[in-house]
Every structure is written in structure tokens, then in C-alpha cells.
GUDOTOR-557282 format. One line per field, with one value per residue: residue number from 1; residue in three letters; x, y, z of N, C-alpha, C, O in turn. Coordinates in nm, 2 decimals, padded with zeros to 4 digits, always signed. Layout:
BEGIN
i: [NUM / ...]
aa: [Ala / ...]
nu: [X / ...]
nv: [Y / ...]
nw: [Z / ...]
cau: [X / ...]
cav: [Y / ...]
caw: [Z / ...]
cu: [X / ...]
cv: [Y / ...]
cw: [Z / ...]
ou: [X / ...]
ov: [Y / ...]
ow: [Z / ...]
! end
This chain:
BEGIN
i: [1 / 2 / 3 / 4 / 5 / 6 / 7 / 8 / 9 / 10 / 11 / 12 / 13 / 14 / 15 / 16 / 17 / 18 / 19 / 20 / 21 / 22 / 23 / 24 / 25 / 26 / 27 / 28 / 29 / 30 / 31 / 32 / 33 / 34 / 35 / 36 / 37 / 38 / 39 / 40 / 41 / 42 / 43 / 44 / 45 / 46 / 47 / 48 / 49 / 50 / 51 / 52 / 53 / 54 / 55 / 56 / 57 / 58 / 59 / 60 / 61 / 62]
aa: [Unk / Unk / Unk / Unk / Unk / Unk / Unk / Unk / Unk / Unk / Unk / Unk / Unk / Unk / Unk / Unk / Unk / Unk / Unk / Unk / Unk / Unk / Unk / Unk / Unk / Unk / Unk / Unk / Unk / Unk / Unk / Unk / Unk / Unk / Unk / Unk / Unk / Unk / Unk / Unk / Unk / Unk / Unk / Unk / Unk / Unk / Unk / Unk / Unk / Unk / Unk / Unk / Unk / Unk / Unk / Unk / Unk / Unk / Unk / Unk / Unk / Unk]
nu: [-01.01 / -00.75 / -00.49 / -00.41 / -00.59 / -00.67 / -00.44 / -00.34 / -00.55 / -00.43 / -00.15 / -00.20 / -00.31 / -00.08 / +00.07 / -00.08 / -00.03 / +00.27 / +00.30 / +00.20 / +00.35 / +00.72 / +00.85 / +00.66 / +00.67 / +00.56 / +00.42 / +00.41 / +00.14 / +00.00 / +00.00 / -00.11 / -00.38 / -00.45 / -00.46 / -00.63 / -00.85 / -00.91 / -00.93 / -01.20 / -01.36 / -01.37 / -01.44 / -01.62 / -01.57 / -01.54 / -01.33 / -01.07 / -00.70 / -00.39 / -00.13 / +00.12 / +00.22 / +00.54 / +00.72 / +00.86 / +01.08 / +01.15 / +01.26 / +01.45 / +01.63 / +01.70]
nv: [+01.28 / +01.52 / +01.45 / +01.65 / +01.87 / +02.03 / +02.15 / +02.46 / +02.55 / +02.46 / +02.55 / +02.83 / +02.84 / +02.74 / +02.96 / +03.19 / +03.11 / +03.13 / +03.39 / +03.54 / +03.59 / +03.59 / +03.51 / +03.32 / +02.95 / +02.68 / +02.40 / +02.07 / +01.96 / +02.17 / +02.28 / +02.08 / +02.09 / +02.39 / +02.37 / +02.14 / +02.33 / +02.49 / +02.39 / +02.24 / +02.46 / +02.58 / +02.39 / +02.25 / +01.97 / +01.76 / +01.57 / +01.66 / +01.69 / +01.48 / +01.35 / +01.22 / +00.87 / +00.77 / +01.00 / +01.14 / +00.92 / +00.97 / +01.24 / +01.23 / +01.08 / +01.19]
nw: [-02.80 / -02.71 / -02.45 / -02.30 / -02.28 / -02.09 / -02.01 / -02.03 / -01.89 / -01.63 / -01.65 / -01.63 / -01.35 / -01.23 / -01.29 / -01.14 / -00.88 / -00.84 / -00.93 / -00.71 / -00.48 / -00.43 / -00.23 / -00.08 / -00.01 / -00.22 / -00.18 / -00.31 / -00.29 / -00.23 / -00.50 / -00.64 / -00.55 / -00.61 / -00.90 / -00.93 / -00.79 / -00.98 / -01.22 / -01.17 / -01.13 / -01.38 / -01.56 / -01.45 / -01.39 / -01.10 / -01.10 / -01.12 / -01.06 / -01.03 / -00.82 / -01.01 / -00.94 / -00.84 / -00.96 / -00.78 / -00.78 / -01.03 / -01.11 / -00.91 / -01.07 / -01.23]
cau: [-00.98 / -00.62 / -00.48 / -00.38 / -00.72 / -00.69 / -00.30 / -00.35 / -00.58 / -00.31 / -00.06 / -00.24 / -00.34 / +00.01 / +00.12 / -00.11 / +00.03 / +00.39 / +00.32 / +00.15 / +00.44 / +00.80 / +00.88 / +00.60 / +00.70 / +00.45 / +00.44 / +00.32 / -00.02 / -00.08 / -00.02 / -00.23 / -00.49 / -00.52 / -00.53 / -00.81 / -01.01 / -00.93 / -01.06 / -01.34 / -01.45 / -01.38 / -01.53 / -01.72 / -01.58 / -01.51 / -01.22 / -00.95 / -00.57 / -00.35 / +00.00 / +00.17 / +00.33 / +00.71 / +00.74 / +00.99 / +01.20 / +01.19 / +01.32 / +01.55 / +01.74 / +01.70]
cav: [+01.44 / +01.50 / +01.42 / +01.77 / +01.95 / +02.11 / +02.23 / +02.57 / +02.62 / +02.41 / +02.63 / +02.93 / +02.85 / +02.76 / +03.10 / +03.26 / +03.07 / +03.17 / +03.54 / +03.61 / +03.66 / +03.52 / +03.46 / +03.21 / +02.82 / +02.59 / +02.26 / +01.97 / +01.94 / +02.30 / +02.30 / +02.00 / +02.15 / +02.47 / +02.34 / +02.09 / +02.41 / +02.61 / +02.29 / +02.25 / +02.63 / +02.62 / +02.27 / +02.16 / +01.84 / +01.70 / +01.46 / +01.73 / +01.64 / +01.41 / +01.33 / +01.03 / +00.76 / +00.75 / +01.12 / +01.15 / +00.86 / +01.03 / +01.37 / +01.19 / +00.97 / +01.27]
caw: [-02.72 / -02.62 / -02.32 / -02.25 / -02.31 / -01.95 / -01.98 / -02.06 / -01.76 / -01.53 / -01.67 / -01.58 / -01.22 / -01.15 / -01.29 / -01.05 / -00.73 / -00.83 / -00.92 / -00.58 / -00.41 / -00.46 / -00.12 / -00.04 / -00.05 / -00.23 / -00.17 / -00.43 / -00.25 / -00.26 / -00.62 / -00.73 / -00.50 / -00.65 / -01.01 / -00.90 / -00.82 / -01.11 / -01.31 / -01.12 / -01.14 / -01.53 / -01.63 / -01.37 / -01.32 / -01.00 / -01.10 / -01.07 / -01.09 / -00.90 / -00.84 / -01.06 / -00.86 / -00.90 / -00.98 / -00.70 / -00.82 / -01.15 / -01.07 / -00.83 / -01.11 / -01.38]
cu: [-00.86 / -00.59 / -00.45 / -00.47 / -00.72 / -00.51 / -00.31 / -00.45 / -00.48 / -00.21 / -00.08 / -00.27 / -00.22 / +00.12 / +00.08 / -00.05 / +00.18 / +00.40 / +00.25 / +00.27 / +00.60 / +00.87 / +00.76 / +00.67 / +00.57 / +00.52 / +00.37 / +00.17 / -00.08 / -00.13 / -00.13 / -00.36 / -00.53 / -00.54 / -00.64 / -00.88 / -01.01 / -01.01 / -01.19 / -01.44 / -01.43 / -01.43 / -01.59 / -01.72 / -01.51 / -01.36 / -01.11 / -00.80 / -00.54 / -00.17 / +00.05 / +00.26 / +00.47 / +00.75 / +00.87 / +01.08 / +01.25 / +01.27 / +01.45 / +01.66 / +01.73 / +01.81]
cv: [+01.43 / +01.51 / +01.57 / +01.89 / +02.04 / +02.20 / +02.39 / +02.64 / +02.57 / +02.57 / +02.80 / +02.96 / +02.80 / +02.91 / +03.19 / +03.24 / +03.12 / +03.32 / +03.60 / +03.64 / +03.52 / +03.46 / +03.34 / +03.08 / +02.74 / +02.47 / +02.17 / +01.99 / +02.05 / +02.34 / +02.24 / +02.05 / +02.28 / +02.47 / +02.25 / +02.20 / +02.49 / +02.51 / +02.27 / +02.39 / +02.62 / +02.51 / +02.19 / +02.04 / +01.82 / +01.62 / +01.54 / +01.63 / +01.53 / +01.36 / +01.21 / +00.99 / +00.82 / +00.86 / +01.14 / +01.10 / +00.92 / +01.12 / +01.31 / +01.15 / +01.09 / +01.37]
cw: [-02.67 / -02.48 / -02.25 / -02.29 / -02.20 / -01.93 / -01.97 / -01.91 / -01.65 / -01.52 / -01.60 / -01.41 / -01.14 / -01.15 / -01.19 / -00.89 / -00.75 / -00.88 / -00.80 / -00.50 / -00.43 / -00.33 / -00.06 / -00.08 / -00.06 / -00.22 / -00.26 / -00.40 / -00.27 / -00.40 / -00.69 / -00.65 / -00.60 / -00.82 / -01.01 / -00.89 / -00.90 / -01.20 / -01.31 / -01.15 / -01.29 / -01.62 / -01.55 / -01.34 / -01.22 / -01.01 / -01.05 / -01.10 / -01.00 / -00.96 / -00.86 / -00.95 / -00.95 / -00.93 / -00.90 / -00.79 / -00.93 / -01.16 / -01.04 / -00.92 / -01.23 / -01.37]
ou: [-00.84 / -00.66 / -00.48 / -00.43 / -00.78 / -00.48 / -00.25 / -00.42 / -00.45 / -00.20 / +00.01 / -00.26 / -00.21 / +00.19 / +00.16 / -00.03 / +00.22 / +00.51 / +00.23 / +00.26 / +00.59 / +00.95 / +00.81 / +00.73 / +00.49 / +00.64 / +00.26 / +00.09 / -00.19 / -00.23 / -00.22 / -00.46 / -00.63 / -00.61 / -00.74 / -00.98 / -01.11 / -01.12 / -01.27 / -01.56 / -01.52 / -01.46 / -01.61 / -01.81 / -01.40 / -01.29 / -01.05 / -00.81 / -00.61 / -00.12 / +00.04 / +00.33 / +00.50 / +00.87 / +00.97 / +01.14 / +01.37 / +01.37 / +01.55 / +01.77 / +01.78 / +01.83]
ov: [+01.34 / +01.58 / +01.59 / +01.99 / +02.15 / +02.28 / +02.43 / +02.75 / +02.66 / +02.65 / +02.86 / +03.07 / +02.80 / +02.95 / +03.27 / +03.33 / +03.18 / +03.38 / +03.72 / +03.75 / +03.40 / +03.36 / +03.25 / +03.09 / +02.71 / +02.45 / +02.21 / +02.01 / +02.05 / +02.40 / +02.30 / +02.02 / +02.27 / +02.55 / +02.27 / +02.20 / +02.56 / +02.53 / +02.28 / +02.40 / +02.68 / +02.53 / +02.07 / +01.98 / +01.86 / +01.61 / +01.50 / +01.52 / +01.49 / +01.35 / +01.12 / +01.05 / +00.88 / +00.85 / +01.16 / +01.17 / +00.92 / +01.10 / +01.32 / +01.16 / +01.05 / +01.44]
ow: [-02.59 / -02.40 / -02.13 / -02.34 / -02.23 / -01.85 / -01.87 / -01.85 / -01.57 / -01.43 / -01.54 / -01.36 / -01.02 / -01.06 / -01.13 / -00.80 / -00.64 / -00.86 / -00.81 / -00.46 / -00.44 / -00.34 / +00.01 / -00.18 / +00.03 / -00.24 / -00.30 / -00.49 / -00.32 / -00.43 / -00.76 / -00.71 / -00.67 / -00.88 / -01.08 / -00.97 / -00.92 / -01.25 / -01.40 / -01.19 / -01.34 / -01.74 / -01.57 / -01.28 / -01.23 / -00.91 / -00.95 / -01.16 / -00.91 / -01.08 / -00.79 / -00.88 / -01.06 / -00.94 / -00.95 / -00.87 / -00.95 / -01.24 / -01.11 / -00.88 / -01.33 / -01.47]
! end
């Protein structure tokens, strides 16, 4: 099965976060928690998602 099988679910969760109010500041932990909660609700899997190691380093050098 594809690695991105839950991509649309994650995208919709992030869209809901960002459309709630443009004045609110979201931190990565908030977004990861919301995506994990949405995946748990839709799939019943408690694994959720996690932040990749080195993501900050990759973004800083990009």
C-alpha cells in the first residue's frame, strides 16, 4: 500500500486548523496533535504521525 494513504486526511486536518482563524499562531506540536487526532478518528489507529528528525536542519539549509 502507498506510504501516503492518509495524506488527504492529514491535508484536510491542516486545512481545518488554518481556516479557523488567520490570527492564531500554530506550532508544529499543535499541528501534529491535530493530524494524529484526525487519523485516530478516521482509521481507529493509535499510531498517529510524528515529526521527522532533521526536518528543522533541512528547512534551514533549503
